[in-house]
N, C-alpha and C positions, 0 to 999 in steps of 0.2 A: 418563337425566337426569330428575330429578323437576321438576315445575312447581309453583311456589308461587303460589297464587291470592291476588291482592290486590284488595280492594274499594276503590272510590273514595269517600272521605269528602268531605263538604262542607267546603271549607276550602282551605288553601294549602300552602306549603312549610314544613317544620320548619326551625328555626334552631338553631345551637349554643347551649347555655345561656349567657345573658349577652350573646349576639350579636344585636343588634337587626336585624330584617328591614327591607329598604328600604321606603319608603312604599308602601302599597297591596299589600304582599306577603302577603296572606292574613289569616285570622282568628286572632288569638292566643287561646290557651286560658288557663285560670286560672294556669298556671305560666309564662306568657309565651311558650310555644312554640306553633307553629301545626300544623295537621293536615297530613299528607302526602297529596297527591293524585297518583294515577298518571295519565299522559297518556292521552287518549282512544285506545282501540285497543291499550292495553298492559296490560290487566288481568292477563294471564298473564305472569309474569316467570320465565323458566327459571333455576333454581338448580341447582348441582351436587348430586347425590344426597348426602344427609347433610352439608349445608354445615358444620356444626360439626365433623364428622369430617374434612372437607377442610382446614379451618383447622388442626386439630391435626396432620394428616398433613404439613403444610408444614414442621414442625420435625423430621420423621423423620430418623434417621441413615441410612436407606436412600435413596440419591439417586433411585432409580426412583420411590419413593413420594413423596418430597419435591418433586421437579420436576413430577410430574403434578399435585400439589396446588397448587403455585405457578401452573401454567398455568390450572387451574380457577378459582383466586381472581382471576387477571388478567381472565378473561372476565367473572366476576361484577362486578368493580370497574368495568369498562367499561360494563356494562349499567346499573349503579347511577348512574354519572356521567351517562349519557344521560338516564335517568329524571329526575334532579334538575335538570339543566340545562333540560330541557324544561319541568318544573314552574316553575322560576324565570322563564323567558322568558314563559310563558303568563300569569304573574302580574305581568308588567311590570318584572322586574328588568333592569337594564342589563347589557351584556357586562362592564363594569368591576366591577359588584357581584359577578357570578359569578366572574370571574377572581380577585378579591381572596379570596373564600372558598376557591377551589381552589389558591391560591398560585402562579398563573401569570399571564402577561400577557393583556391584553384581546385582543390579536391572536391569541394561541395558542388561546384559547377560541373566538373567532369563526371562525377557520380550521377548527377541528375540528368545531364544532357549528352553524355559521351556515348550512349547506346545508339544514338541516331547516326547514320552514316553521312557526314558532310552536308548537313542541312536537309537530309531526306529521312523519312521514317516509313 
């Protein structure tokens, strides 16, 4: 498994284009988006070897290749969700704001991520 090194820029959480960040949610850049900050202690984010290749392999006609790729993408997605929820909480986003962006209920997000202390685990 390759490790993708991320640096911690000064700033906050990025938002989808045209999607305003909650008040106090980071420093918006000239395009209206904010910087992405990795939580403290998480500068190394493990990504499957050849992430682009893994994404392409998910559509393989060979179930062995496709299912392994789906499993790798699932792991990556979980790690990215944790990273972004921790960013949002550290910047003062409410559980409701996070839940709205993820398309789930506030209770679901809090149950899944509430055990971590303000972006730390």
